[in-house]
C-alpha positions as CSV (number, residue, x, y, z in Angstrom):
1,M,128.2,83.2,72.7
2,C,129.6,85.3,75.5
3,D,132.7,85.2,77.7
4,N,133.3,87.1,81.0
5,L,136.7,87.2,82.6
6,Y,138.0,88.7,85.9
7,L,141.6,88.5,87.1
8,R,143.1,90.0,90.2
9,R,146.8,89.7,91.3
10,D,149.3,91.9,93.2
11,G,146.8,94.6,94.0
12,A,145.6,95.1,90.4
13,A,142.5,93.7,88.8
14,V,140.9,93.6,85.3
15,F,137.5,92.6,83.9
16,G,136.7,91.8,80.3
17,K,133.6,90.7,78.3
18,N,132.8,89.8,74.8
19,S,129.1,90.1,74.0
20,D,128.2,87.5,71.3
21,R,124.8,88.0,69.8
22,E,123.1,87.9,66.3
23,P,125.5,89.5,63.8
24,T,123.0,92.2,62.6
25,E,121.9,93.3,66.1
26,P,123.4,96.7,66.8
27,Q,124.8,97.4,70.3
28,V,125.3,101.0,71.7
29,L,127.3,102.5,74.5
30,L,125.3,104.6,77.0
31,S,126.6,106.9,79.8
32,L,123.7,107.6,82.1
33,P,123.9,110.2,84.9
34,R,123.3,109.6,88.5
35,I,119.7,110.2,89.6
36,R,118.5,111.6,92.9
37,G,114.9,111.8,94.1
38,D,113.1,110.1,91.3
39,R,109.4,109.9,92.1
40,R,108.4,107.2,89.7
41,R,107.0,104.1,91.4
42,F,107.9,101.7,88.6
43,V,110.4,101.3,85.8
44,R,109.7,99.4,82.6
45,A,112.4,96.8,82.0
46,T,112.4,95.0,78.7
47,W,109.2,93.0,79.3
48,I,107.9,93.8,82.7
49,D,107.6,96.6,85.3
50,V,109.5,96.5,88.5
51,P,109.6,99.0,91.4
52,E,111.9,102.0,90.8
53,V,114.3,103.4,93.4
54,P,114.6,107.2,93.9
55,D,118.4,107.3,93.8
56,R,120.5,105.6,91.1
57,H,124.3,105.6,90.3
58,A,125.9,106.9,87.2
59,V,126.5,104.0,84.8
60,I,128.2,103.1,81.6
61,L,126.2,100.4,79.7
62,S,126.7,98.4,76.5
63,V,123.2,97.8,75.3
64,P,121.6,95.8,72.5
65,V,119.6,98.5,70.8
66,W,116.1,97.0,71.3
67,M,116.2,96.1,75.0
68,W,116.2,98.1,78.3
69,G,118.9,96.1,79.9
70,A,122.7,95.8,79.3
71,E,125.0,93.0,78.3
72,M,127.7,94.6,80.5
73,G,128.6,97.8,82.2
74,A,130.1,99.6,85.1
75,N,129.1,102.3,87.6
76,E,130.8,105.3,89.2
77,H,131.7,103.3,92.3
78,G,133.9,100.8,90.5
79,L,131.4,98.0,90.2
80,V,131.4,96.0,86.9
81,I,128.9,93.3,85.8
82,G,128.6,91.1,82.7
83,N,126.1,88.3,82.1
84,T,126.3,85.1,80.0
85,A,123.6,82.9,78.6
86,V,123.3,79.5,80.2
87,F,121.0,76.7,79.0
88,T,119.0,75.0,81.8
89,V,116.0,72.8,82.3
90,T,114.1,75.7,83.8
91,Q,114.4,78.4,81.0
92,T,111.2,79.8,79.8
93,R,109.7,82.2,77.2
94,R,107.2,83.6,79.8
95,P,107.9,87.3,80.1
96,A,110.0,88.2,83.2
97,L,113.3,89.9,83.8
98,L,116.1,89.3,81.3
99,G,119.6,88.7,82.5
100,M,120.5,92.0,80.8
101,D,117.8,93.8,82.8
102,L,119.4,92.4,86.0
103,V,122.8,93.7,85.0
104,R,121.5,97.3,84.6
105,L,119.3,97.2,87.7
106,A,122.2,96.1,89.8
107,L,124.6,98.7,88.4
108,E,122.1,101.5,89.0
109,R,121.4,100.4,92.6
110,A,124.5,98.8,94.1
111,A,127.8,100.3,95.1
112,D,129.9,97.1,95.3
113,A,129.8,93.4,94.4
114,D,128.2,92.2,97.6
115,E,125.3,94.7,97.2
116,A,124.9,93.8,93.5
117,L,124.6,90.1,94.3
118,D,121.8,90.9,96.8
119,V,120.0,93.1,94.2
120,I,120.2,90.5,91.4
121,T,119.2,87.5,93.6
122,G,116.4,89.5,95.3
123,L,114.9,90.5,92.0
124,L,115.4,87.0,90.6
125,E,113.6,85.4,93.5
126,R,110.7,87.8,93.3
127,Y,110.2,88.2,89.6
128,G,112.0,85.3,88.0
129,Q,113.8,85.4,84.6
130,G,112.4,84.8,81.2
131,G,111.1,86.2,77.9
132,S,112.5,86.5,74.4
133,C,116.2,87.3,74.3
134,G,116.7,87.3,70.5
135,F,116.8,90.1,67.9
136,R,115.4,88.2,64.9
137,H,115.2,84.8,66.6
138,R,112.4,85.8,68.9
139,R,111.9,82.4,70.4
140,F,115.5,82.3,71.7
141,H,115.5,82.3,75.5
142,Y,117.9,81.3,78.2
143,D,118.9,81.7,81.8
144,N,122.0,83.5,83.0
145,S,125.3,83.5,84.8
146,F,127.0,86.6,85.9
147,V,130.5,87.9,86.9
148,I,129.9,90.7,89.5
149,A,133.3,92.4,90.2
150,D,134.9,95.2,92.1
151,H,138.4,95.9,93.3
152,R,138.2,93.3,96.1
153,G,137.1,90.3,94.0
154,A,134.3,88.8,92.1
155,W,131.1,86.8,92.6
156,L,130.4,84.1,90.0
157,L,126.6,83.8,90.1
158,E,124.9,81.0,88.2
159,T,121.2,80.7,87.9
160,A,118.4,78.4,86.7
161,G,114.9,79.9,86.9
162,R,114.7,81.4,90.4
163,A,117.3,79.0,91.7
164,W,120.9,80.3,92.1
165,V,124.3,79.7,93.6
166,A,127.3,82.0,94.0
167,R,131.0,81.6,94.6
168,W,133.4,84.4,95.7
169,S,136.9,84.7,94.4
170,T,139.7,87.2,95.1
171,T,141.8,85.8,92.3
172,G,139.7,85.1,89.2
173,A,136.5,84.1,87.6
174,A,135.2,83.1,84.1
175,T,131.9,82.3,82.4
176,S,131.3,80.8,79.0
177,N,127.7,79.7,78.4
178,L,127.7,76.7,80.8
179,L,127.1,76.0,84.4
180,T,130.3,75.3,86.3
181,I,129.4,75.2,90.0
182,D,128.8,71.9,91.6
183,E,128.6,71.9,95.5
184,D,131.5,74.4,95.9
185,F,129.4,77.6,96.4
186,D,129.4,80.2,99.2
187,R,125.8,81.4,98.9
188,C,122.6,80.0,97.4
189,H,118.9,80.4,97.2
190,P,117.5,79.8,100.7
191,E,115.3,77.0,99.4
192,L,117.7,75.6,96.7
193,L,117.2,71.9,97.5
194,R,113.4,72.3,97.6
195,L,113.4,74.0,94.2
196,A,115.6,71.2,92.8
197,R,113.3,68.5,94.2
198,D,110.2,70.3,92.9
199,D,111.8,70.2,89.4
200,G,112.6,66.5,89.8
201,R,116.3,67.3,89.7
202,Y,117.3,66.1,93.2
203,E,116.5,63.0,95.2
204,G,118.9,63.4,98.1
205,G,122.6,62.9,98.7
206,A,125.4,65.0,97.3
207,F,124.1,68.0,95.3
208,S,125.6,69.5,92.2
209,F,124.0,72.7,90.8
210,R,125.6,72.1,87.4
211,R,124.3,68.5,87.0
212,A,120.9,69.3,88.5
213,F,120.0,72.2,86.2
214,G,122.4,72.3,83.2
215,L,121.7,71.2,79.6
216,Q,125.2,70.0,78.9
217,L,124.6,69.0,75.3
218,V,123.4,72.6,74.3
219,S,126.5,74.0,76.0
220,R,128.8,71.7,74.1
221,L,127.1,72.6,70.8
222,A,127.8,76.3,71.7
223,G,131.5,75.5,72.1
224,A,131.3,76.6,75.7
225,M,133.7,74.1,77.2
226,K,136.5,74.9,74.8
227,R,136.2,78.6,75.4
228,Y,135.9,78.1,79.1
229,E,139.1,76.0,79.2
230,H,140.9,78.7,77.0
231,D,139.7,81.4,79.4
232,C,140.9,79.4,82.5
233,D,144.3,79.0,80.9
234,W,144.5,82.7,80.4
235,L,143.5,83.3,84.1
236,A,146.4,81.1,85.1
237,G,149.0,82.9,83.1
238,G,147.6,86.3,82.1
239,S,148.4,89.7,83.5
240,P,145.7,91.9,85.1
241,N,146.0,94.8,82.7
242,P,143.8,96.0,79.8
243,R,146.3,95.2,77.0
244,D,146.6,91.6,78.1
245,M,142.8,91.4,78.5
246,A,142.3,92.9,75.0
247,R,144.5,90.2,73.6
248,Q,142.4,87.5,75.2
249,L,139.1,89.0,74.0
250,R,140.6,89.1,70.5
251,S,141.8,85.5,70.6
252,H,140.7,83.1,67.9
253,G,142.0,79.9,69.5
254,A,143.5,77.3,67.3
255,A,142.4,79.1,64.1
256,G,144.9,82.0,64.8
257,D,142.9,84.6,62.9
258,C,139.4,85.6,62.1
259,G,139.6,84.6,58.5
260,A,139.5,80.9,59.3
261,A,136.9,78.8,61.1
262,A,137.6,79.1,64.8
263,D,136.0,76.4,67.0
264,G,135.9,77.7,70.6
265,A,137.3,81.1,69.7
266,V,136.7,83.9,72.3
267,C,136.4,86.5,69.5
268,A,133.5,85.1,67.5
269,H,132.7,85.8,63.8
270,A,129.5,84.6,62.2
271,R,130.1,82.3,59.2
272,G,126.8,80.4,58.6
273,P,124.6,77.8,60.3
274,G,127.5,76.3,62.3
275,R,128.5,79.7,63.7
276,S,125.5,82.1,63.6
277,T,126.6,84.5,66.3
278,Q,129.1,87.3,66.3
279,T,130.9,89.3,69.0
280,T,128.9,92.5,68.7
281,A,130.7,94.6,71.4
282,A,133.4,94.3,74.1
283,L,134.2,96.0,77.3
284,I,137.3,96.1,79.7
285,A,137.6,97.6,83.2
286,E,140.7,98.0,85.3
287,W,141.4,98.7,89.0
288,T,144.9,99.9,90.0
289,G,145.4,101.6,93.3
290,N,142.7,104.2,93.6
291,E,142.1,104.4,89.9
292,F,139.2,102.8,88.0
293,S,139.1,102.9,84.2
294,V,136.7,101.5,81.6
295,W,137.1,101.0,77.9
296,G,134.6,99.7,75.3
297,T,134.4,99.2,71.6
298,G,130.8,100.0,70.9
299,T,131.4,98.2,67.6
300,P,131.4,94.6,66.4
301,A,134.5,92.3,66.2
302,P,137.0,93.3,68.9
303,C,139.9,92.0,66.8
304,L,138.9,94.6,64.2
305,S,137.8,97.4,66.7
306,V,139.4,100.0,69.0
307,F,138.9,100.1,72.7
308,R,138.2,103.7,73.6
309,R,138.2,105.2,77.1
310,L,134.7,105.7,78.5
311,R,133.8,108.3,81.1
312,F,130.9,108.5,83.6
313,N,128.3,111.2,83.4
314,T,128.2,112.3,87.0
315,G,126.5,115.7,86.4
316,A,122.8,116.5,86.5
317,P,120.6,114.7,84.0
318,A,119.7,116.6,80.9
319,G,116.1,117.4,80.3
320,G,113.9,116.3,77.4
321,G,113.5,112.6,78.2
322,P,115.4,109.6,76.9
323,A,117.4,110.1,73.7
324,A,117.2,107.8,70.7
325,R,120.0,105.3,70.5
326,D,122.3,106.1,67.6
327,I,123.2,102.9,65.8
328,R,125.0,104.6,62.8
329,P,128.6,104.2,64.1
330,W,128.0,100.5,64.8
331,I,126.6,99.9,61.4
332,E,129.4,101.8,59.7
333,H,132.0,99.7,61.5
334,W,130.0,96.5,60.7
335,H,130.5,97.2,57.0
336,L,134.2,97.8,57.6
337,Q,134.8,94.6,59.5
338,R,132.9,92.4,57.0
339,R,135.3,93.7,54.3
340,L,138.4,93.2,56.5
341,L,137.3,89.6,57.1
342,V,138.1,88.7,53.5
343,D,141.2,91.0,53.0
344,T,144.2,89.8,54.9
345,D,146.5,92.6,53.8
346,A,144.0,95.3,54.9
347,R,143.4,93.5,58.1
348,R,147.1,93.5,59.0
349,A,147.4,97.2,58.2
350,F,144.4,98.0,60.3
351,R,145.7,96.1,63.3
352,S,149.2,97.5,63.0
353,Q,147.9,101.1,63.1
354,R,145.4,100.1,65.8
355,E,148.0,98.7,68.1
356,K,149.9,102.0,68.2
357,L,146.8,104.0,68.8
358,E,145.6,101.7,71.6
359,A,148.9,101.7,73.4
360,A,148.3,105.4,74.1
361,I,144.7,104.8,74.9
362,F,145.4,102.2,77.5
363,A,148.1,104.3,79.0
364,N,145.6,107.1,79.5
365,G,147.6,109.2,77.1
366,P,146.6,112.4,75.2
367,T,144.7,110.5,72.5
368,T,141.2,112.1,72.2
369,D,137.9,110.7,71.0
370,E,138.1,113.0,68.1
371,E,141.4,111.5,67.0
372,I,140.0,108.0,67.2
373,V,136.9,108.9,65.2
374,A,139.1,110.6,62.6
375,W,141.3,107.5,62.3
376,L,138.3,105.2,61.9
377,N,136.6,107.6,59.5
378,G,139.7,107.3,57.3
379,W,139.3,103.6,57.2
380,Y,135.6,103.8,56.5
381,A,136.3,106.0,53.5
382,S,139.5,104.3,52.5
383,G,140.0,103.1,48.9
384,T,141.1,99.8,50.5
385,M,137.5,99.1,51.2
386,A,136.7,99.6,47.6
387,S,139.6,97.5,46.5
388,R,139.2,95.3,43.4
389,R,141.7,92.8,44.7
390,P,140.4,89.2,44.4
391,I,138.2,88.2,47.3
392,E,140.0,85.6,49.4
393,N,136.9,83.7,50.7
394,R,133.9,84.1,48.3
395,R,131.7,81.9,50.4
396,L,132.2,84.0,53.5
397,A,131.8,87.2,51.5
398,R,128.5,86.0,50.1
399,Y,127.3,85.1,53.6
400,W,128.0,88.6,54.8
401,E,126.4,90.1,51.8
402,R,123.2,88.2,52.6
403,L,123.4,89.5,56.2
404,A,123.7,93.1,54.9
405,L,120.5,92.6,52.9
406,L,118.6,91.7,56.1
407,G,119.3,95.2,57.6
408,F,119.6,96.2,61.3
409,N,116.0,96.9,62.3
410,A,114.4,93.6,63.4
411,R,113.1,95.2,66.6
412,R,112.2,98.8,67.5
413,P,115.0,100.6,69.5
414,F,114.2,101.0,73.2
415,R,114.2,104.7,74.3
416,A,114.9,104.4,78.0
């Protein structure tokens, strides 16, 4: 499942998210230009139409290939948003807006965290949330929490159906697939208590959003509390810079490395029925002084990926309509990481080289996208990947072989 983190200290701030989804669901990075004077009345989100706005900001989005919305992203004004699945008594399969749709809509329409909170909650109250959220598991559905961040601080927004509460922080925030807000919120749905009463979740007295709407057992089964505690520990002692955030997003908790079972790991690796999801992409953003920078993997398994610098497309939009989403780089890296999972020596070599490369990337050094691609291509073509060394974990290797046979086309790619 997913983790969002935001840390702000001494005038600097950093955001990070791991997107944990089905292991064969490709995720792509999109850089969409700002739009001015669009005359369309409506835009088709994943499942429903909503009114379009004429002017939209340039955005960077990390998008599951089959849906309109984004797991996480940033816009040209320094706004960053990531969502997380939460399991509540109100979640529904009835088509409405997905949490990922709300992320994209807010990034396109809002210039700061306050505006984004208003966009998301306004759309949530009007259209609700719901519909299939899964790639192969099409009955999978959930509600959402969000970290909505800019250079001043972050809103932690938690939702259940159309109900919502939000808490502002100028120091830090984290989400990990569970509701965490009791009565300590700064804003809420104007009729929150009525909604809770109508659902039979409130009979008067002290009110707790978490207890009223959360399905605590499902969150525990998802390992959410252990990851949340691990994230909160990092917020207490971490540093607001991209290298430290990358270390947290690559953390495997008590397991230490991805080759072992990792209960509560922030960096998730699918292993079978007990761990059927995988970190399929990751994103980091940093605010320092007047600078705003964004990095993303666009590939699965952040511990076996490279964060590359992402840039906004602030020019005029190109003609010709929406382009097809290219999933080939993601799939190529997927095959690399499944081999590295069962080859400790190759994994160590990859990480050693990656650390040197990333040090220059995070320092905004002269490393180019072409150099990163060339380095990765060397690994994709390396004889190490065709090694005949004994496989360290045959059970895990067989599991990933079965996943490879499933392919990567459970749903048709979205083209907008």
